[in-house]
MARKOL-555067 format. One record per residue (C-alpha): x, y, z; residue number from 1; residue in one letter. Coordinates in steps of 0.02 Angstrom, whole numbers. Example, Ala and Ser with C-alpha at 12.3 -4.5 7.8 and 13.67 -1.06 7.14 Angstrom:
MARKOL-555067
@east=615 north=-225 up=390 num=1 residu=A
@east=684 north=-53 up=357 num=2 residu=S
end
This chain:
MARKOL-555067
@east=6 north=-23 up=-1 num=1 residu=X
@east=141 north=119 up=23 num=2 residu=X
@east=223 north=90 up=-120 num=3 residu=X
@east=51 north=131 up=-211 num=4 residu=X
@east=49 north=278 up=-115 num=5 residu=X
@east=210 north=330 up=-153 num=6 residu=X
@east=211 north=306 up=-328 num=7 residu=X
@east=77 north=384 up=-357 num=8 residu=X
@east=154 north=561 up=-265 num=9 residu=X
@east=294 north=554 up=-388 num=10 residu=X
@east=206 north=518 up=-531 num=11 residu=X
@east=76 north=639 up=-502 num=12 residu=X
@east=194 north=798 up=-554 num=13 residu=X
@east=136 north=982 up=-606 num=14 residu=X
@east=-49 north=944 up=-540 num=15 residu=X
@east=12 north=931 up=-341 num=16 residu=X
@east=109 north=1076 up=-357 num=17 residu=X
@east=94 north=1199 up=-247 num=18 residu=X
@east=-16 north=1352 up=-250 num=19 residu=X
@east=109 north=1523 up=-266 num=20 residu=X
@east=60 north=1623 up=-130 num=21 residu=X
@east=42 north=1792 up=-160 num=22 residu=X
@east=-106 north=1918 up=-132 num=23 residu=X
@east=-165 north=2072 up=-257 num=24 residu=X
@east=-177 north=2200 up=-87 num=25 residu=X
@east=-113 north=2377 up=-129 num=26 residu=X
@east=-84 north=2331 up=-332 num=27 residu=X
@east=-175 north=2461 up=-403 num=28 residu=X
@east=-52 north=2566 up=-311 num=29 residu=X
@east=105 north=2478 up=-432 num=30 residu=X
@east=155 north=2607 up=-562 num=31 residu=X
@east=275 north=2485 up=-667 num=32 residu=X
@east=227 north=2329 up=-761 num=33 residu=X
@east=36 north=2385 up=-784 num=34 residu=X
@east=-67 north=2347 up=-953 num=35 residu=X
@east=-224 north=2378 up=-976 num=36 residu=X
@east=-361 north=2234 up=-1068 num=37 residu=X
@east=-509 north=2339 up=-1162 num=38 residu=X
@east=-697 north=2264 up=-1150 num=39 residu=X
@east=-826 north=2326 up=-1241 num=40 residu=X
@east=-991 north=2378 up=-1129 num=41 residu=X
@east=-1095 north=2234 up=-1050 num=42 residu=X
@east=-973 north=2135 up=-1103 num=43 residu=X
@east=-818 north=2014 up=-1041 num=44 residu=X
@east=-770 north=1926 up=-1182 num=45 residu=X
@east=-583 north=1980 up=-1237 num=46 residu=X
@east=-581 north=2039 up=-1419 num=47 residu=X
@east=-449 north=2073 up=-1551 num=48 residu=X
@east=-414 north=2263 up=-1439 num=49 residu=X
@east=-316 north=2148 up=-1310 num=50 residu=X
@east=-181 north=2059 up=-1415 num=51 residu=X
@east=-57 north=2203 up=-1388 num=52 residu=X
@east=-66 north=2188 up=-1211 num=53 residu=X
@east=-84 north=2009 up=-1193 num=54 residu=X
@east=73 north=1977 up=-1278 num=55 residu=X
@east=176 north=2118 up=-1194 num=56 residu=X
@east=117 north=2039 up=-1019 num=57 residu=X
@east=176 north=1847 up=-1090 num=58 residu=X
@east=333 north=1896 up=-1144 num=59 residu=X
@east=361 north=1961 up=-985 num=60 residu=X
@east=325 north=1844 up=-869 num=61 residu=X
@east=413 north=1714 up=-963 num=62 residu=X
@east=568 north=1837 up=-962 num=63 residu=X
@east=530 north=1850 up=-772 num=64 residu=X
@east=455 north=1661 up=-718 num=65 residu=X
@east=456 north=1706 up=-538 num=66 residu=X
@east=351 north=1845 up=-579 num=67 residu=X
@east=171 north=1858 up=-544 num=68 residu=X
@east=11 north=1967 up=-609 num=69 residu=X
@east=-148 north=2025 up=-528 num=70 residu=X
@east=-299 north=2051 up=-651 num=71 residu=X
@east=-405 north=2188 up=-594 num=72 residu=X
@east=-567 north=2179 up=-674 num=73 residu=X
@east=-659 north=2333 up=-683 num=74 residu=X
@east=-838 north=2384 up=-752 num=75 residu=X
@east=-882 north=2542 up=-702 num=76 residu=X
@east=-1072 north=2604 up=-687 num=77 residu=X
@east=-1145 north=2484 up=-814 num=78 residu=X
@east=-1283 north=2393 up=-698 num=79 residu=X
@east=-1332 north=2385 up=-526 num=80 residu=X
@east=-1186 north=2345 up=-388 num=81 residu=X
@east=-1211 north=2178 up=-400 num=82 residu=X
@east=-1213 north=2171 up=-597 num=83 residu=X
@east=-1047 north=2278 up=-610 num=84 residu=X
@east=-948 north=2180 up=-484 num=85 residu=X
@east=-991 north=1999 up=-582 num=86 residu=X
@east=-945 north=2049 up=-737 num=87 residu=X
@east=-776 north=2153 up=-685 num=88 residu=X
@east=-748 north=1973 up=-604 num=89 residu=X
@east=-813 north=1872 up=-762 num=90 residu=X
@east=-665 north=2006 up=-861 num=91 residu=X
@east=-535 north=1955 up=-743 num=92 residu=X
@east=-557 north=1767 up=-772 num=93 residu=X
@east=-563 north=1800 up=-957 num=94 residu=X
@east=-412 north=1885 up=-987 num=95 residu=X
@east=-326 north=1726 up=-852 num=96 residu=X
@east=-398 north=1611 up=-969 num=97 residu=X
@east=-327 north=1701 up=-1102 num=98 residu=X
@east=-169 north=1723 up=-1019 num=99 residu=X
@east=-167 north=1550 up=-973 num=100 residu=X
@east=-197 north=1483 up=-1159 num=101 residu=X
@east=-42 north=1595 up=-1215 num=102 residu=X
@east=63 north=1454 up=-1118 num=103 residu=X
@east=72 north=1564 up=-919 num=104 residu=X
@east=49 north=1432 up=-791 num=105 residu=X
@east=-136 north=1486 up=-686 num=106 residu=X
@east=-47 north=1487 up=-515 num=107 residu=X
@east=52 north=1650 up=-571 num=108 residu=X
@east=-94 north=1746 up=-580 num=109 residu=X
@east=-239 north=1801 up=-476 num=110 residu=X
@east=-402 north=1888 up=-539 num=111 residu=X
@east=-482 north=1993 up=-458 num=112 residu=X
@east=-636 north=2108 up=-465 num=113 residu=X
@east=-647 north=2296 up=-415 num=114 residu=X
@east=-789 north=2397 up=-383 num=115 residu=X
@east=-816 north=2565 up=-426 num=116 residu=X
@east=-908 north=2585 up=-277 num=117 residu=X
@east=-751 north=2554 up=-165 num=118 residu=X
@east=-588 north=2628 up=-311 num=119 residu=X
@east=-619 north=2826 up=-327 num=120 residu=X
@east=-498 north=2791 up=-481 num=121 residu=X
@east=-607 north=2660 up=-576 num=122 residu=X
@east=-769 north=2765 up=-498 num=123 residu=X
@east=-687 north=2932 up=-585 num=124 residu=X
@east=-628 north=2878 up=-751 num=125 residu=X
@east=-706 north=2960 up=-900 num=126 residu=X
@east=-771 north=2849 up=-986 num=127 residu=X
@east=-820 north=2720 up=-881 num=128 residu=X
@east=-671 north=2600 up=-810 num=129 residu=X
@east=-727 north=2412 up=-942 num=130 residu=X
@east=-542 north=2353 up=-922 num=131 residu=X
@east=-438 north=2233 up=-825 num=132 residu=X
@east=-284 north=2313 up=-782 num=133 residu=X
@east=-143 north=2182 up=-786 num=134 residu=X
@east=-16 north=2223 up=-625 num=135 residu=X
@east=146 north=2120 up=-648 num=136 residu=X
@east=232 north=2096 up=-482 num=137 residu=X
@east=394 north=2140 up=-427 num=138 residu=X
@east=509 north=1994 up=-425 num=139 residu=X
@east=492 north=1937 up=-239 num=140 residu=X
end
């Protein structure tokens, strides 16, 4: 039995890897290595307009395998508060999926929604923010 468990653990490979511990508290204040992916109003589909920022993030993260990224979804005032936060989260997840499809490990990405009600910068944006801000955090 012990041999079977040991064989399973050794063969498990990347699926058994630990998730990288990091958080995105304060990521909005970082000014270097910040990228923006635009979205159409009321939409969470990654469009062709995302090609350039996604390629830049991919290049930066491939060159720096120890760095991680916060994907901060914004929805401005697109419906009620619940609808806006849900849309912001869907946008952040869509960008995470797009980067993952490009080969960036999913455990290096943290997708989070940011509410306009709690972010003066997002609330004051003209036109209202309909983006995902990608913040590649400095190396630990």
